[in-house]
Z-matrix of the N, CA and C atoms (Angstrom, degrees):
N
C 1 1.440
C 2 1.532 1 110.55
N 3 1.300 2 117.16 1 -32.73
C 4 1.456 3 119.39 2 179.13
C 5 1.518 4 111.51 3 -65.11
N 6 1.332 5 117.36 4 -28.66
C 7 1.466 6 120.13 5 177.00
C 8 1.525 7 111.30 6 -67.72
N 9 1.343 8 116.16 7 -36.05
C 10 1.466 9 119.50 8 176.29
C 11 1.526 10 110.53 9 -65.19
N 12 1.321 11 115.75 10 -42.07
C 13 1.463 12 119.70 11 179.31
C 14 1.523 13 110.83 12 -63.48
N 15 1.327 14 116.33 13 -43.88
C 16 1.458 15 120.53 14 178.20
C 17 1.526 16 111.54 15 -63.22
N 18 1.341 17 117.15 16 -39.93
C 19 1.468 18 120.65 17 178.46
C 20 1.525 19 111.21 18 -64.71
N 21 1.321 20 117.61 19 -40.43
C 22 1.462 21 121.00 20 179.42
C 23 1.527 22 110.66 21 -65.85
N 24 1.330 23 116.61 22 -39.76
C 25 1.467 24 119.73 23 178.59
C 26 1.523 25 110.38 24 -65.54
N 27 1.325 26 117.61 25 -40.90
C 28 1.469 27 120.33 26 177.28
C 29 1.525 28 111.69 27 -64.25
N 30 1.327 29 116.99 28 -38.42
C 31 1.459 30 120.11 29 176.55
C 32 1.525 31 111.52 30 -66.59
N 33 1.321 32 116.78 31 -36.62
C 34 1.468 33 119.77 32 177.74
C 35 1.527 34 110.81 33 -66.28
N 36 1.318 35 116.36 34 -38.30
C 37 1.466 36 119.62 35 177.51
C 38 1.521 37 110.31 36 -66.00
N 39 1.330 38 116.99 37 -39.30
C 40 1.467 39 118.93 38 178.50
C 41 1.529 40 111.67 39 -70.91
N 42 1.318 41 118.05 40 -28.18
C 43 1.458 42 121.28 41 177.02
C 44 1.527 43 110.94 42 -72.20
N 45 1.317 44 116.47 43 -23.06
C 46 1.458 45 120.39 44 178.98
C 47 1.530 46 111.62 45 -61.20
N 48 1.334 47 116.92 46 -23.93
C 49 1.466 48 121.04 47 175.87
C 50 1.527 49 110.48 48 -59.34
N 51 1.337 50 116.75 49 -39.24
C 52 1.465 51 120.80 50 -179.82
C 53 1.525 52 110.61 51 -69.18
N 54 1.332 53 117.55 52 -29.51
C 55 1.464 54 119.77 53 176.49
C 56 1.531 55 110.10 54 -66.80
N 57 1.318 56 116.61 55 -38.39
C 58 1.460 57 121.04 56 -178.04
C 59 1.526 58 111.35 57 -77.93
N 60 1.334 59 118.15 58 -47.01
C 61 1.460 60 122.48 59 -171.33
C 62 1.528 61 113.78 60 -106.36
N 63 1.330 62 118.12 61 14.92
C 64 1.460 63 119.74 62 -177.39
C 65 1.517 64 112.51 63 -56.51
N 66 1.331 65 118.37 64 136.83
C 67 1.459 66 119.01 65 -178.99
C 68 1.528 67 113.44 66 -68.00
N 69 1.315 68 117.48 67 -25.91
C 70 1.466 69 119.32 68 179.77
C 71 1.523 70 109.08 69 -136.67
N 72 1.299 71 115.82 70 167.93
C 73 1.457 72 120.95 71 179.71
C 74 1.527 73 110.66 72 -68.73
N 75 1.325 74 117.60 73 -30.24
C 76 1.468 75 120.63 74 178.07
C 77 1.527 76 110.79 75 -66.16
N 78 1.336 77 117.18 76 -38.72
C 79 1.461 78 120.32 77 177.20
C 80 1.526 79 111.07 78 -64.81
N 81 1.310 80 116.48 79 -38.31
C 82 1.464 81 120.06 80 179.40
C 83 1.522 82 111.47 81 -67.79
N 84 1.329 83 116.66 82 -40.74
C 85 1.458 84 120.22 83 178.26
C 86 1.524 85 110.16 84 -64.81
N 87 1.325 86 116.85 85 -41.91
C 88 1.459 87 120.38 86 179.49
C 89 1.526 88 110.95 87 -65.06
N 90 1.331 89 117.68 88 -37.97
C 91 1.461 90 120.99 89 178.56
C 92 1.530 91 110.99 90 -67.18
N 93 1.334 92 116.86 91 -40.01
C 94 1.463 93 119.46 92 177.53
C 95 1.525 94 110.98 93 -64.47
N 96 1.315 95 116.94 94 -39.36
C 97 1.456 96 120.77 95 178.23
C 98 1.523 97 110.57 96 -66.73
N 99 1.328 98 117.38 97 -38.12
C 100 1.459 99 121.04 98 178.39
C 101 1.522 100 111.06 99 -64.16
N 102 1.321 101 116.88 100 -41.97
C 103 1.462 102 120.50 101 177.24
C 104 1.531 103 110.05 102 -63.07
N 105 1.318 104 117.20 103 -40.21
C 106 1.457 105 120.83 104 177.67
C 107 1.513 106 112.59 105 -61.97
N 108 1.321 107 116.98 106 -41.32
C 109 1.462 108 120.93 107 178.55
C 110 1.527 109 110.54 108 -67.54
N 111 1.325 110 116.67 109 -36.24
C 112 1.469 111 119.48 110 177.58
C 113 1.524 112 111.02 111 -64.01
N 114 1.328 113 117.51 112 -42.54
C 115 1.453 114 119.42 113 178.16
C 116 1.527 115 111.68 114 -71.12
N 117 1.309 116 118.04 115 -28.69
C 118 1.454 117 120.62 116 172.46
C 119 1.521 118 109.96 117 -63.04
N 120 1.323 119 116.78 118 -42.43
C 121 1.460 120 121.01 119 177.24
C 122 1.526 121 111.06 120 -64.56
N 123 1.327 122 117.68 121 -37.04
C 124 1.465 123 120.72 122 176.61
C 125 1.531 124 110.10 123 -62.94
N 126 1.333 125 117.36 124 -40.23
C 127 1.468 126 120.08 125 177.43
C 128 1.523 127 111.74 126 -61.61
N 129 1.320 128 116.77 127 -41.85
C 130 1.459 129 120.12 128 179.97
C 131 1.530 130 110.61 129 -66.94
N 132 1.329 131 117.18 130 -42.56
C 133 1.463 132 119.71 131 178.36
C 134 1.526 133 111.65 132 -65.44
N 135 1.331 134 116.96 133 -37.03
C 136 1.462 135 119.74 134 176.53
C 137 1.527 136 111.56 135 -66.41
N 138 1.324 137 117.15 136 -32.58
C 139 1.462 138 119.34 137 177.75
C 140 1.524 139 111.15 138 -66.35
N 141 1.325 140 117.23 139 -35.90
C 142 1.461 141 119.63 140 175.94
C 143 1.523 142 111.29 141 -73.45
N 144 1.318 143 117.25 142 -36.13
C 145 1.458 144 120.53 143 -179.01
C 146 1.531 145 111.57 144 -67.75
N 147 1.339 146 117.17 145 -45.15
C 148 1.465 147 120.82 146 -179.47
C 149 1.519 148 112.83 147 -90.13
N 150 1.337 149 117.52 148 -2.94
C 151 1.467 150 123.92 149 -179.53
C 152 1.535 151 111.36 150 56.19
N 153 1.332 152 114.98 151 46.56
C 154 1.461 153 121.75 152 178.06
C 155 1.523 154 108.76 153 -120.60
N 156 1.310 155 116.40 154 120.59
C 157 1.468 156 120.42 155 -178.43
C 158 1.526 157 112.99 156 -77.16
N 159 1.315 158 117.41 157 -17.01
C 160 1.463 159 119.92 158 -178.41
C 161 1.525 160 111.19 159 -64.85
N 162 1.340 161 117.35 160 -29.70
C 163 1.464 162 120.27 161 179.33
C 164 1.526 163 111.24 162 -65.70
N 165 1.319 164 117.14 163 -32.17
C 166 1.466 165 120.28 164 177.71
C 167 1.524 166 109.64 165 -68.87
N 168 1.334 167 116.87 166 -39.26
C 169 1.466 168 119.78 167 176.44
C 170 1.520 169 111.03 168 -62.72
N 171 1.314 170 116.46 169 -42.55
C 172 1.462 171 120.72 170 177.72
C 173 1.529 172 110.09 171 -63.76
N 174 1.331 173 116.94 172 -39.35
C 175 1.466 174 120.96 173 179.03
C 176 1.524 175 111.26 174 -65.04
N 177 1.325 176 117.84 175 -37.20
C 178 1.464 177 120.47 176 178.07
C 179 1.532 178 111.33 177 -65.87
N 180 1.309 179 116.88 178 -43.83
C 181 1.469 180 120.26 179 178.09
C 182 1.525 181 109.74 180 -64.71
N 183 1.333 182 116.67 181 -40.95
C 184 1.465 183 121.16 182 178.37
C 185 1.528 184 110.58 183 -62.63
N 186 1.330 185 117.41 184 -38.31
C 187 1.460 186 121.05 185 177.04
C 188 1.515 187 112.63 186 -64.19
N 189 1.319 188 117.11 187 -37.72
C 190 1.466 189 120.47 188 176.26
C 191 1.516 190 110.57 189 -65.36
N 192 1.345 191 116.71 190 -42.27
C 193 1.463 192 120.14 191 177.28
C 194 1.526 193 111.65 192 -63.22
N 195 1.329 194 117.28 193 -37.41
C 196 1.464 195 120.22 194 176.77
C 197 1.524 196 111.14 195 -62.08
N 198 1.323 197 116.03 196 -43.53
C 199 1.459 198 120.44 197 -179.84
C 200 1.524 199 111.34 198 -63.73
N 201 1.320 200 116.29 199 -45.12
C 202 1.465 201 120.15 200 179.33
C 203 1.524 202 110.47 201 -64.95
N 204 1.328 203 116.55 202 -37.47
C 205 1.459 204 120.94 203 178.15
C 206 1.532 205 111.36 204 -60.75
N 207 1.316 206 117.08 205 -42.61
C 208 1.467 207 120.59 206 178.76
C 209 1.527 208 110.46 207 -64.86
N 210 1.311 209 117.27 208 -40.60
C 211 1.463 210 119.78 209 178.70
C 212 1.529 211 111.81 210 -64.36
N 213 1.325 212 116.52 211 -42.17
C 214 1.465 213 119.93 212 179.85
C 215 1.523 214 110.72 213 -65.91
N 216 1.333 215 117.39 214 -44.97
C 217 1.463 216 120.09 215 -179.78
C 218 1.522 217 111.59 216 -66.05
N 219 1.330 218 116.83 217 -35.36
C 220 1.458 219 119.74 218 177.00
C 221 1.525 220 110.88 219 -65.72
N 222 1.308 221 116.38 220 -42.27
C 223 1.467 222 120.31 221 178.47
C 224 1.529 223 111.25 222 -65.16
N 225 1.321 224 116.88 223 -37.46
C 226 1.451 225 120.78 224 -176.97
C 227 1.525 226 112.10 225 -73.80
N 228 1.335 227 117.34 226 -40.41
C 229 1.460 228 120.58 227 -174.48
C 230 1.525 229 114.28 228 -97.89
N 231 1.320 230 118.50 229 -3.37
C 232 1.462 231 119.24 230 -179.85
C 233 1.525 232 109.65 231 -74.92
N 234 1.309 233 114.71 232 144.29
C 235 1.462 234 120.73 233 179.08
C 236 1.519 235 108.44 234 -102.63
N 237 1.307 236 117.76 235 131.78
C 238 1.462 237 118.74 236 179.36
C 239 1.522 238 111.12 237 -68.08
N 240 1.305 239 115.88 238 141.21
C 241 1.458 240 121.93 239 179.27
C 242 1.521 241 107.90 240 -95.52
N 243 1.310 242 115.79 241 122.17
C 244 1.459 243 120.58 242 178.75
C 245 1.519 244 108.53 243 -92.42
N 246 1.305 245 115.16 244 120.95
C 247 1.449 246 120.41 245 179.14
C 248 1.530 247 109.43 246 -94.78
N 249 1.296 248 115.86 247 140.77
C 250 1.457 249 120.38 248 176.55
C 251 1.515 250 108.18 249 -88.18
N 252 1.297 251 116.15 250 120.27
C 253 1.458 252 121.15 251 179.81
C 254 1.519 253 108.10 252 -104.75
N 255 1.309 254 115.31 253 128.78
C 256 1.468 255 120.35 254 176.24
C 257 1.515 256 114.40 255 86.53
N 258 1.310 257 119.23 256 6.76
C 259 1.464 258 120.35 257 179.08
C 260 1.507 259 111.38 258 -98.63
């Protein structure tokens, strides 16, 4: 199980490249969210490895924060679409 955790951490580090060099802000937001989900998975795997249920509770709260973070960033960076009426 520790090999899975190590592999996920290495993948998260490699995904960090997309956060730095992303061609658009949407790609960077998606990469940050992906890294967050990977660390959420690491928390769940660590809870099974150490047999501690508190890590799952922390992972659930962290998942809610990730979701709210995506909503806030989407609201902040979204561009309003102007519709032409009567044309």
